[in-house]
N, CA and C of each residue as an Amber inpcrd file, in Angstrom:
protein
   336
  90.0940000 167.8910000  56.3890000  90.4920000 166.4890000  56.2580000
  89.6030000 165.6570000  57.1650000  89.0540000 164.5700000  56.6500000
  88.2430000 163.6590000  57.4370000  89.1440000 162.8250000  58.3440000
  88.5540000 162.3180000  59.4420000  89.3490000 161.5240000  60.3820000
  89.8230000 160.2110000  59.7880000  89.0990000 159.6640000  58.8280000
  89.4700000 158.3600000  58.2850000  90.3740000 158.4570000  57.0610000
  90.9750000 159.6220000  56.8320000  91.8600000 159.7830000  55.6840000
  93.1650000 160.4260000  56.1070000  94.1820000 160.1550000  55.3280000
  95.5110000 160.7040000  55.5620000  95.9100000 161.4710000  54.3140000
  96.4360000 162.6480000  54.4850000  96.9160000 163.4040000  53.3240000
  98.3630000 163.0720000  53.0540000  98.6460000 162.7020000  51.8310000
 100.0070000 162.4740000  51.3660000 100.1620000 163.3740000  50.1560000
 100.6740000 164.5420000  50.3860000 100.7230000 165.4990000  49.2790000
  99.3060000 165.7370000  48.8200000  99.0150000 165.3840000  47.5940000
  97.6620000 165.5310000  47.0720000  96.8890000 164.2090000  47.1440000
  97.5160000 163.1780000  47.6780000  96.8780000 161.8670000  47.7530000
  96.5160000 161.5520000  49.2020000  95.3360000 161.0230000  49.3980000
  94.9540000 160.6060000  50.7370000  94.5930000 159.1250000  50.7170000
  94.9850000 158.4450000  51.7830000  94.6990000 157.0150000  51.9070000
  93.6410000 156.8700000  52.9860000  92.5570000 156.2240000  52.6490000
  91.4880000 156.0460000  53.6190000  91.7720000 154.8300000  54.4960000
  91.1870000 154.8500000  55.6650000  91.2770000 153.7110000  56.5740000
  90.6620000 152.4890000  55.8910000  89.5860000 152.7090000  55.1340000
  88.9520000 151.6000000  54.4130000  89.9220000 150.9320000  53.4510000
  90.7360000 151.7330000  52.7680000  91.7280000 151.1780000  51.8400000
  92.7750000 150.3700000  52.6000000  93.1790000 150.8470000  53.7570000
  94.1490000 150.1210000  54.5860000  93.5540000 148.7980000  55.0450000
  92.3100000 148.8410000  55.4900000  91.6370000 147.6210000  55.9540000
  91.5130000 146.6150000  54.8140000  91.1430000 147.0890000  53.6330000
  91.0370000 146.1880000  52.4710000  92.3860000 145.5530000  52.1330000
  93.4560000 146.3220000  52.2290000  94.7940000 145.7990000  51.9310000
  95.2050000 144.7450000  52.9620000  94.9260000 144.9960000  54.2250000
  95.2450000 144.0180000  55.2690000  94.4130000 142.7570000  55.0750000
  93.1360000 142.9430000  54.7550000  92.2490000 141.7940000  54.5190000
  92.7540000 140.9430000  53.3590000  93.1560000 141.5920000  52.2870000
  93.6760000 140.8640000  51.1160000  94.9590000 140.1150000  51.4660000
  95.8410000 140.7500000  52.2240000  97.0930000 140.1000000  52.6220000
  96.8120000 138.9190000  53.5390000  95.9020000 139.1040000  54.4860000
  95.5380000 138.0040000  55.3800000  94.9950000 136.8210000  54.5740000
  94.1020000 137.1020000  53.6450000  93.5220000 136.0310000  52.8400000
  94.5660000 135.3430000  51.9660000  95.5400000 136.1050000  51.4970000
  96.6320000 135.5190000  50.7110000  97.4490000 134.5650000  51.5830000
  97.7440000 134.9880000  52.8180000  98.4950000 134.1250000  53.7480000
  97.7120000 132.8540000  54.0570000  96.4160000 132.9720000  54.2260000
  95.5780000 131.7980000  54.4880000  95.5790000 130.8800000  53.2770000
  95.4390000 131.4480000  52.0890000  95.4470000 130.6360000  50.8620000
  96.7730000 129.9020000  50.7040000  97.8750000 130.5840000  51.0370000
  99.1820000 129.9270000  50.9840000  99.2290000 128.7570000  51.9760000
  98.6630000 128.9450000  53.1570000  98.6700000 127.8890000  54.1760000
  97.8130000 126.7050000  53.7550000  96.8320000 126.9270000  52.9110000
  95.9690000 125.8330000  52.4580000  96.6740000 124.8950000  51.4850000
  97.7470000 125.3460000  50.8670000  98.5460000 124.4920000  49.9960000
  99.2060000 123.4300000  50.8720000  99.0760000 122.1490000  50.4890000
  99.5650000 121.0460000  51.3230000 101.0330000 121.1710000  51.7010000
 101.8860000 121.5300000  50.7520000 103.3090000 121.6170000  51.0820000
 103.5950000 122.8050000  52.0000000 102.9010000 123.9280000  51.7730000
 103.0710000 125.0710000  52.6660000 102.5390000 124.7700000  54.0610000
 101.4040000 124.0700000  54.1210000 100.8220000 123.7060000  55.4110000
 101.7760000 122.7980000  56.1710000 102.3310000 121.8290000  55.4830000
 103.2870000 120.9220000  56.1230000 104.5010000 121.6870000  56.6320000
 104.9870000 122.6290000  55.8420000 106.1320000 123.4460000  56.2490000
 105.8280000 124.2910000  57.4730000 104.6520000 124.8970000  57.5040000
 104.2590000 125.6900000  58.6680000 104.1580000 124.8250000  59.9200000
 103.5680000 123.6550000  59.7740000 103.4310000 122.7550000  60.9250000
 104.7980000 122.3140000  61.4380000 105.7040000 122.0580000  60.5100000
 107.0540000 121.6370000  60.9110000 107.8020000 122.7650000  61.6020000
 107.7960000 123.9570000  61.0010000 108.5950000 125.0530000  61.5650000
 107.9770000 125.6400000  62.8290000 106.6580000 125.7410000  62.8800000
 106.0110000 126.3720000  64.0340000 105.7410000 125.4130000  65.1830000
 105.5340000 124.1280000  64.8830000 105.1150000 123.1840000  65.9140000
 105.9800000 121.9440000  66.0280000 106.9040000 121.7590000  65.1140000
 107.7150000 120.5530000  65.1370000 106.9020000 119.3040000  64.8060000
 105.7880000 119.5020000  64.1110000 104.9210000 118.3870000  63.7290000
 105.2470000 118.0060000  62.2920000 105.6990000 116.7710000  62.1280000
 106.1060000 116.3280000  60.7990000 105.0260000 115.5070000  60.1080000
 104.0360000 115.0870000  60.8700000 102.9300000 114.3210000  60.2940000
 101.6680000 114.6530000  61.0740000 100.5870000 114.8640000  60.3480000
  99.2850000 115.1330000  60.9450000  98.2880000 114.2080000  60.2700000
  97.3420000 113.7030000  61.0170000  96.3710000 112.7720000  60.4360000
  95.5660000 113.4760000  59.3440000  95.0870000 112.6970000  58.4080000
  94.3050000 113.2300000  57.2960000  93.0500000 113.9210000  57.8120000
  92.4330000 113.3540000  58.8360000  91.2120000 113.9380000  59.3900000
  91.5170000 115.3010000  60.0140000  92.5720000 115.3890000  60.8240000
  92.9420000 116.6660000  61.4380000  93.2950000 117.6940000  60.3680000
  93.9940000 117.2560000  59.3360000  94.3780000 118.1760000  58.2630000
  93.1460000 118.7400000  57.5620000  92.1480000 117.8930000  57.3350000
  90.9290000 118.3590000  56.6670000  90.1530000 119.3340000  57.5520000
  90.0860000 119.0480000  58.8590000  89.4320000 119.9860000  59.7710000
  90.1980000 121.3050000  59.8510000  91.5060000 121.2270000  59.8650000
  92.3500000 122.4180000  59.8850000  92.1110000 123.2540000  58.6330000
  92.0890000 122.6050000  57.4870000  91.8300000 123.3120000  56.2310000
  90.4310000 123.9300000  56.2190000  89.4560000 123.2030000  56.7540000
  88.0880000 123.7350000  56.8150000  88.0560000 125.0180000  57.6420000
  88.7320000 124.9940000  58.7920000  88.7680000 126.1810000  59.6480000
  89.5160000 127.3330000  58.9900000  90.5640000 127.0270000  58.2430000
  91.2910000 128.0810000  57.5260000  90.4050000 128.7070000  56.4380000
  89.6510000 127.8830000  55.7510000  88.7290000 128.3950000  54.7220000
  87.6670000 129.2690000  55.3680000  87.1370000 128.8330000  56.5150000
  86.1470000 129.6420000  57.2260000  86.7470000 130.9830000  57.6540000
  87.9750000 130.9570000  58.1440000  88.6450000 132.1950000  58.5370000
  88.8130000 133.1210000  57.3380000  89.2060000 132.5530000  56.2100000
  89.4070000 133.3550000  55.0000000  88.1080000 134.0300000  54.5650000
  86.9750000 133.3910000  54.8610000  85.6800000 133.9220000  54.4460000
  85.0750000 134.9110000  55.4430000  85.7540000 135.1440000  56.5650000
  85.2400000 136.0810000  57.5600000  85.7460000 137.4850000  57.2770000
  85.0680000 138.4410000  57.9120000  85.5420000 139.8130000  57.8330000
  86.7890000 139.9500000  58.7030000  87.5060000 140.9980000  58.4890000
  88.7380000 141.2470000  59.2260000  88.4130000 141.6210000  60.6710000
  89.1360000 141.0310000  61.6080000  88.9920000 141.3660000  63.0250000
  89.7510000 142.6710000  63.2680000  89.0100000 143.7660000  63.3270000
  89.6370000 145.0850000  63.4230000  90.3580000 145.2760000  64.7510000
  89.8840000 144.6400000  65.8080000  90.5640000 144.7430000  67.0970000
  91.9200000 144.0510000  67.0090000  91.9500000 142.8490000  66.4330000
  93.2000000 142.0990000  66.2930000  94.2270000 142.8840000  65.4690000
  93.7610000 143.5280000  64.4020000  94.6670000 144.2180000  63.4860000
  94.7830000 145.7230000  63.7480000  94.2700000 146.2090000  64.8670000
  94.2740000 147.6530000  65.1550000  95.6790000 148.2480000  65.1190000
  96.6450000 147.5530000  65.7140000  98.0050000 148.1070000  65.7360000
  98.6010000 148.1780000  64.3300000  98.2930000 147.2010000  63.4820000
  98.7950000 147.2310000  62.1010000  98.1070000 148.3380000  61.3030000
  96.8180000 148.5170000  61.5370000  96.0900000 149.5990000  60.8620000
  96.7310000 150.9370000  61.2240000  96.9920000 151.1400000  62.5020000
  97.6200000 152.3830000  62.9590000  99.0240000 152.5310000  62.3620000
  99.7610000 151.4230000  62.3440000 101.1250000 151.4410000  61.7850000
 101.1090000 151.8680000  60.3190000 100.1910000 151.3120000  59.5500000
 100.1020000 151.6660000  58.1300000  99.6190000 153.1050000  57.9480000
  98.6860000 153.5120000  58.8040000  98.1870000 154.8890000  58.7420000
  99.3290000 155.8690000  59.0130000 100.1100000 155.5870000  60.0470000
 101.2310000 156.4580000  60.3970000 102.3140000 156.4730000  59.3140000
 102.4750000 155.3700000  58.6170000 103.4800000 155.2660000  57.5550000
 102.9560000 155.7470000  56.2030000 101.6780000 156.1180000  56.1550000
 101.0550000 156.5830000  54.9120000 101.1620000 155.5670000  53.7840000
 100.8650000 154.3200000  54.0960000 100.9440000 153.2680000  53.0840000
  99.7780000 152.2990000  53.2490000  99.4880000 151.5960000  52.1820000
  98.4710000 150.5370000  52.2440000  99.0930000 149.1890000  51.9190000
 100.3890000 149.0800000  52.0980000 101.0870000 147.8380000  51.7850000
 101.5920000 147.1910000  53.0780000 100.8050000 146.2800000  53.6450000
 101.2680000 145.6200000  54.8740000 102.3490000 144.5840000  54.5760000
 103.2350000 144.4070000  55.5290000 104.2730000 143.3820000  55.4240000
 103.6020000 142.0180000  55.5970000 103.6590000 141.1510000  54.5820000
 103.0010000 139.8420000  54.7020000 103.6000000 138.9660000  55.8080000
 104.7620000 139.3470000  56.3230000 105.3840000 138.5860000  57.4090000
 105.1050000 139.2130000  58.7720000 104.1980000 140.1680000  58.8110000
 103.8610000 140.8150000  60.0770000 103.3530000 139.7530000  61.0580000
 103.7750000 139.8160000  62.3130000 103.4060000 138.7970000  63.3100000
 101.9010000 138.6210000  63.5090000 101.1120000 139.6450000  63.2480000
  99.6690000 139.5050000  63.4500000  99.0440000 138.5050000  62.4830000
  99.6010000 138.3860000  61.2740000  99.0800000 137.4020000  60.3310000
  99.3670000 135.9870000  60.8360000 100.5970000 135.7640000  61.2700000
 100.9780000 134.4540000  61.7870000 100.2040000 134.1210000  63.0560000
  99.9990000 135.1070000  63.9070000  99.2820000 134.8620000  65.1620000
  97.8630000 134.3840000  64.8920000  97.2010000 134.9700000  63.9020000
  95.8430000 134.5460000  63.5960000  95.8210000 133.1150000  63.0630000
  96.8180000 132.7600000  62.2540000  96.9120000 131.3720000  61.7800000
  97.1940000 130.4300000  62.9480000  98.0430000 130.8520000  63.8670000
  98.3970000 130.0030000  64.9990000  97.1830000 129.6790000  65.8550000
  96.2360000 130.6000000  65.9680000  95.0260000 130.3400000  66.7350000
  94.2620000 129.1450000  66.1600000  94.2430000 129.0510000  64.8470000
  93.5890000 127.9000000  64.1990000  94.4320000 126.6450000  64.3770000
  95.7490000 126.7540000  64.1630000  96.6260000 125.5950000  64.3000000
  96.5820000 125.0140000  65.7020000  96.4670000 125.8680000  66.7010000
  96.4700000 125.3980000  68.0800000  95.3230000 124.4310000  68.3830000
  94.2170000 124.5680000  67.6630000  93.0920000 123.6610000  67.8780000
  93.4490000 122.2150000  67.5470000  94.3460000 122.0230000  66.6010000
  94.6280000 120.6800000  66.0950000  96.0520000 120.2020000  66.3710000
  96.8950000 121.0750000  66.8390000  98.3140000 120.7120000  66.9460000
  98.8690000 120.8400000  68.3560000  98.1010000 121.1680000  69.3160000
  98.6280000 121.2930000  70.6760000  98.0570000 120.2140000  71.5560000
């Protein structure tokens, strides 16, 4: 058995497959945040901000798009990668705190 694979009966899940699944989930969360109503909801629930200037919103969206276009930060997601590896699954919980934390780093630039 290679170090980057897990045996599940006759099926093995590679670390690459786990990383791709996390990347896809992260990008889905970012895409959801780019929707104006979802963005407004996140700002309200996470920051208590009920109104943001159009300019700040556009810069925030630009940064979210840039984040979506980047590769996955393997250091940031290392614990989730290990968690999925140990659970023998490639289905990350879309509500995992690491996804929200990465979004919060972008939000903090414009909302704090």
